[in-house]
N, C-alpha and C positions, 0 to 999 in steps of 0.2 A: 127149093121149097119153102116154102115162108110159112110161119104157123101164122094161127090169128093175132101172136103174143106179138109180135116185132118183132120179136129175135135172130139176130141171123147165126148161121151152126159155119161154124169153121172148122173144119177140118188138115187133117195133118198131125205131126206131132205138136205138141204143147211143150210152151217154149218155158225154158229150165232159168227157175228164179235166182238171181243172185246173194249167194250166200249170207245170213245176218255176220256179222266182224261181233267177233266173242270180246267180252267186255274186259279191259287192262285188270291182268292182276295187279295190286300193288303189292309194290316191291316193303322189303320187312326190313324198319326203321332199325339202325343201330345206335343210333345216338343213346348217348346216357342223359335221363331226366331230368327238368331243371331243379334244381335244388329247392328244398322249399325255406319264404324269409323265416330267417331268423325273427324270434320272439325279440322286442324291445328288456334289454336288460337294465334296472332301476336301484343296482344298487351300488354303494356308493362304493367306489375303489376303496379297497386297505392302505391305509398309510402308515405299511411297514417303511416304503420306499423314501416316506419325505422324513422320518422319524429321524435317520444320520443325517441329514441338510442342515436341520430344524438343531441337534446337537453339537455338529462343525461349526453350526454359528452363534451359536453360545461360546461355545470354546475359543472361538473364534475373539467376541468382542473382551475390548479389556477391561480388568477386571478395577473398580472406582474405591478408591478405598474410602470408608467410613467415616467421614468428618464427627467433629465434637453433636453434643447435643445441644438443641437449642430450649430452652423454654419460653412457651408464652405465658403472661397472664392480659387475660383478655377483657375486653371493658366492665363488664360484671362483676369482675372480682375486686375486690376491698378487704385490705390484710392491714388490722397493727397491729405493732409491735416489731422484731427484728428480723429483716430475710436476709437470707444468705443464699449464694448459687457459686459454682464450680468456674461456668465458662461461660456465655452467655444469657442474658436474659432480656425479654423484649416485656416491658410493662407498658400496658394500655388502657388499665383502673387505677383505682388510686390507694394508694398504703404510704401509709401517717408509722414513723417510728425513722427503724433506721433501714440503711441496707449499708452491707457487706460481701466485697470481692474484690477479688485479684482478677474476674474477666472484667466479660464490655455488659454493658447497661447501656438500653436504649429505651429512650423514652418514648413513648408513642404520640399523636398527637390529641387525643383520647385524653392521655394522664393526667393525674393531678396527685403531685407525688409534694405530702409534709415531711420534711425529714432527711437527716444528713445522711448525704453520700461517702461511700470511701471506697473505691473500685478501683481497675488501670484502665479503663476507657470510660465518657461518658459523649452520650449523641441523647441530645435534646430535642425535641419539637414539640411537646405539649409542655404543663407549669410545673416549675418549681419553686415549693417555699424552702430554705434551706439550704446547707451548704454541702461544698460539693467538694471534693480534696478527690484527685486522680493522679496518678502513679504517673500513666505516659498524655494523655491527654483530653480535652475537653472543648466538643464542638455545638456550638449553636447555631441551629434550624433557624428561619426566617419568618414560620412561628410558635417560637420558642418562648417562653418568659422564664424566667429566675429573680427571686429576687432570696439574696443571702452572696454569699463569698466563694470566691474561686479558685483551689489552689492547682495546679498543675504545671506539666513541664508547656506544656504548646496551650494556645489558647487561639478557638477562631470563634469567629462569631459572623453568623451573613447578616445584610441588611435585609432592617424590617424585625430581630429580633430586640426583645427589651430582654436588659439586665440592670438591675439597681444592687449593686453591693459592688465587693473593693475586691480584684484581683494579685494574685500574686503565682506570675508567670516567667517560672528556669529558676535556676538557681546557680547564686552570685557565683563567685572564683572565691570572695574573701568573702566567708559570713558576716554579716554587720553587726553580731555578738560578740563576734573576738576586737572588733575596730572600735566599736562601744567600750568594752572592760579594759582596752590599753591607755583610753586617753585618759579615767580619773584613777588609774596608778599612775601615772607621769606627774598629774596634778597633786597625790599626794606624798610623793617625793619631798620632802622639804630640799630648800638647794643651800649648800654649805653657809655657815655665819663667818661673813668676813673680819680676821681682826681689826682691834680697833687701832688706829695711828698713835702709836707711841711718841711721845711728846715730851721734852727733855724743855725743861726752864733752867735758865743760868738766874746762878746765884745772883742778889743785887749787892749791890757797894755800900756798905755801912757808914753812914756819915758821922765823925767823929766832932766829939763840942773841945775847943780847945781850950783850956782851961790858960786863964790868966792875960788873954788878951781881952781887951774892953770894946766892943764894934764902935 
């Protein structure tokens, strides 16, 4: 039997539908959660650890002895009078008068000295008008100009230096004054006078007159 709609009629038992598989249940996760990213730290490291290293380095460094002071007179300094110092003096200015010391004097290239100098040592790079007396040595560099007399144990003059004056270098073994004094003393001593030679005069024979004799 067929209907007007064109459906077919089936008889018999209804075919069993396949069971729908159940969705798999997710297994519980026991993994530890990932640690959160640490925030960047901008704090400077404490310098406590570096302090002992610096202290050790400072203690291991050799202690340098402090040397004598070095006095400097720059080019804009001008002095009139007497200058005295103890250790070292570097003059690059102008001095008019006298300089006295047992130390070391260095006359710079810009220095202009018009003075009498009496020191231990003198090293001249500039101009000096005056006498120089040094207990040890005097050095005239190539740029030096000295007008005056120099007296020292040793004297060195570089090529190009100007020196106008007299120099007395070293100490003679026999002082010249003692030799000069000995010569006048010898000349002043008079030589012993020689005794005059004694002359014996013989008596002359007297000529007698013969009386009563006619010649």
